[in-house]
C-alpha positions in Angstrom: 39.0 21.4 -112.3 39.3 22.1 -116.3 37.0 18.6 -116.2 34.6 20.1 -113.5 34.2 23.3 -114.4 33.7 21.8 -118.8 31.0 24.3 -119.9 30.5 27.2 -117.4 29.3 29.9 -119.6 31.0 33.1 -119.7 30.1 36.7 -118.9 29.2 37.5 -115.6 28.7 34.2 -113.6 32.4 33.2 -114.8 33.7 37.3 -114.3 32.0 37.2 -110.9 33.9 33.9 -110.5 37.1 34.9 -110.7 37.0 38.0 -109.6 35.7 36.5 -106.4 38.1 34.2 -106.0 40.8 36.9 -106.9 39.3 39.2 -104.0 40.1 36.6 -101.3 43.4 35.8 -102.9 44.0 40.0 -103.0 42.6 40.0 -98.9 45.1 36.9 -97.6 43.8 36.4 -94.3 42.7 39.6 -93.2 39.3 40.3 -92.8 37.3 43.5 -94.4 34.8 45.3 -93.2 32.4 46.6 -96.4 28.7 47.5 -97.5 27.4 44.9 -100.0 23.5 45.4 -102.7 21.1 43.9 -103.3 19.6 44.4 -106.4 17.5 41.4 -107.2 20.3 40.1 -108.9 20.0 37.6 -112.0 21.7 35.4 -113.6 21.3 33.3 -117.0 23.3 30.6 -117.6 23.7 29.7 -121.6 20.6 31.8 -122.2 18.5 30.4 -119.1 16.8 32.0 -115.8 18.6 30.1 -113.2 18.5 30.6 -109.5 21.0 30.2 -107.3 19.7 27.8 -104.7 21.3 26.0 -101.9 20.8 22.4 -100.6 18.4 22.8 -98.7 15.6 25.2 -102.2 17.1 28.2 -100.3 17.6 31.1 -102.9 20.9 32.7 -102.6 21.3 35.8 -103.3 23.9 37.4 -105.8 25.6 41.2 -104.7 27.1 43.8 -105.7 30.4 44.3 -103.6 33.2 48.1 -104.9 31.5 47.4 -108.4 31.3 44.5 -109.1 28.9 41.0 -109.0 29.8 38.3 -106.4 28.0 35.5 -106.3 27.8 32.5 -104.2 29.9 29.5 -104.8 27.5 26.8 -103.9 24.4 28.4 -105.7 26.8 28.0 -109.4 27.5 24.5 -107.8 23.8 23.5 -107.2 22.6 24.9 -111.1 25.7 23.2 -112.9 24.3 19.9 -111.1 27.8 20.1 -109.4 29.7 18.7 -105.7 30.5 21.3 -103.8 33.9 20.5 -101.0 34.1 22.9 -98.2 37.6 21.9 -96.6 37.8 24.8 -93.8 41.0 23.6 -92.4 42.6 25.0 -95.5 40.1 27.1 -96.8 39.9 25.3 -99.7 36.1 24.8 -102.3 36.0 21.4 -103.6 33.5 21.3 -107.3 33.6 17.7 -108.6 30.5 15.7 -110.7 27.1 15.1 -108.8 24.6 12.5 -109.7 21.2 13.8 -110.6 18.0 13.2 -111.2 15.5 16.1 -112.6 11.6 15.4 -114.1 10.7 18.1 -116.0 7.7 19.9 -115.1 6.0 19.2 -119.1 6.6 16.0 -119.1 4.8 15.0 -115.6 0.8 13.9 -116.4 -0.9 16.0 -114.1 -3.8 13.5 -112.5 -6.0 16.5 -112.4 -7.4 19.4 -113.8 -9.7 22.2 -111.8 -10.6 25.3 -112.7 -13.8 28.1 -112.3 -15.0 30.9 -113.2 -16.7 31.6 -117.0 -13.8 32.0 -119.1 -11.8 29.6 -120.1 -8.4 28.0 -118.2 -5.7 26.5 -120.6 -3.4 24.9 -119.6 -0.1 24.5 -122.5 3.5 23.6 -123.1 5.9 26.4 -123.9 7.2 26.2 -126.9 11.2 26.7 -127.2 12.6 29.7 -128.0 9.3 31.8 -126.8 9.7 34.8 -124.9 8.4 36.4 -121.5 7.0 40.0 -122.6 10.2 40.9 -121.0 12.0 39.8 -123.6 14.1 35.9 -122.3 13.4 33.7 -124.0 13.2 30.1 -122.3 13.2 26.9 -123.8 10.7 24.7 -121.8 8.1 24.9 -119.4 3.4 25.0 -119.6 1.2 28.2 -120.0 -1.3 28.3 -117.1 -3.5 31.2 -118.2 -7.6 32.2 -118.0 -8.9 32.8 -121.6 -11.6 35.2 -122.2 -14.6 33.3 -124.0 -15.6 36.7 -125.8 -18.5 39.3 -125.6 -15.9 41.5 -124.1 -16.6 40.7 -119.9 -13.4 38.9 -119.1 -13.6 37.3 -115.8 -12.2 36.4 -112.4 -11.2 32.7 -112.5 -8.7 30.0 -111.3 -7.3 26.8 -111.8 -5.3 23.9 -110.1 -3.9 21.4 -111.7 -2.5 18.5 -109.1 0.8 15.6 -109.4 2.0 12.6 -107.5 4.8 13.2 -106.7 5.5 10.1 -104.7 8.1 11.4 -102.4 10.3 11.5 -105.2 11.9 14.7 -105.2 13.8 17.0 -102.9 13.3 20.1 -104.7 10.4 22.3 -107.2 12.7 24.9 -108.7 12.1 26.8 -112.1 10.6 30.3 -112.8 7.4 32.7 -113.3 7.1 35.2 -116.4 4.3 36.8 -117.1 3.3 35.3 -121.1 1.4 37.9 -122.4 0.4 41.2 -122.3 -2.8 42.7 -120.7 -2.4 45.7 -118.7 -3.4 45.6 -115.8 -4.7 41.6 -115.3 -2.8 40.0 -113.0 -2.4 36.0 -111.7 -0.9 34.4 -108.7 0.8 31.1 -108.4 0.1 28.9 -105.3 1.8 25.6 -104.9 0.4 22.7 -102.4 1.9 19.4 -101.1 -0.6 17.4 -99.2 -2.8 19.8 -99.2 -0.4 22.3 -97.6 0.8 25.8 -99.2 4.6 25.7 -99.6 4.7 28.8 -101.4 3.0 32.0 -102.8 3.9 33.4 -105.3 4.2 38.4 -106.0 1.1 39.8 -107.7 2.2 38.5 -112.0 1.3 41.5 -114.2 2.0 43.2 -117.0 5.7 44.4 -116.9 6.4 41.8 -113.8 10.5 40.5 -114.4 10.8 36.4 -114.4 10.4 35.0 -110.8 12.7 32.5 -109.6 11.3 30.1 -107.1 12.4 27.3 -105.6 10.2 25.4 -103.5 11.0 22.4 -100.5 9.0 19.5 -102.1 10.8 16.6 -99.7 8.7 13.6 -98.4 5.8 15.4 -100.8 3.3 12.4 -102.6 0.9 15.3 -103.6 1.8 18.8 -105.2 -0.7 20.7 -106.5 -0.2 24.6 -108.6 -3.1 26.6 -108.5 -3.6 29.7 -110.2 -6.2 32.5 -109.0 -6.5 35.3 -112.1 -8.0 38.8 -112.3 -9.3 39.2 -115.6 -7.6 37.5 -118.5 -3.9 36.7 -117.8 -1.3 34.3 -119.2 2.2 32.5 -116.6 4.8 30.7 -117.4 5.8 28.6 -115.5 9.1 27.9 -117.4 12.3 25.3 -116.9 10.5 23.8 -114.1 11.9 20.5 -112.7 12.0 18.1 -109.6 14.8 17.1 -108.7 16.4 14.8 -106.4 20.0 14.2 -104.9 
């Protein structure tokens, strides 16, 4: 167990896991009815905002129960690249190493870049340690930006990039962040797989908190990331990677 949990971070994640285990021990086989609170709790591992997902890529939400934070063990296992096995007869969860292939978005070649509108649309790399507007630091990713060309006019625009996945991945996972301060201007990200809409983000504007995403890209050959802007706006797609189990 010590070997499989090596590198497991301290803080809220570890505390939540320990408290969850303690609660199960105290409860024994009793059934307790209690209210849980959802607060869009974000989990940060080694300084990186990490969405907790199940093996299919569905978001798993931490909850607050009895004034403590509880996190799904499956989400922690996936975040740490560990295999989770459950024995229902003995009520035992086993964590172990799991091999996973990862390709980082900022290292992948773009097959095609298209844009429209009167401004200049850019795709650049996220500088290591750069902070989003909310103050969270990230180490990698890309920045999708609609940049004013001057003259005091901020025109609406769009841009898209295409990537060849060739059905090599199961999940596209990462976080969307506001990358610049620019009043009420907004942007929205959509992701298509082989022409089919897979994901639509909330509107991103100044003050938007980091938005974790996890998208099922199983059997997708060609992926398109599409950004739709209302005026000038920069969006970071950070810690973004494609994973294959």
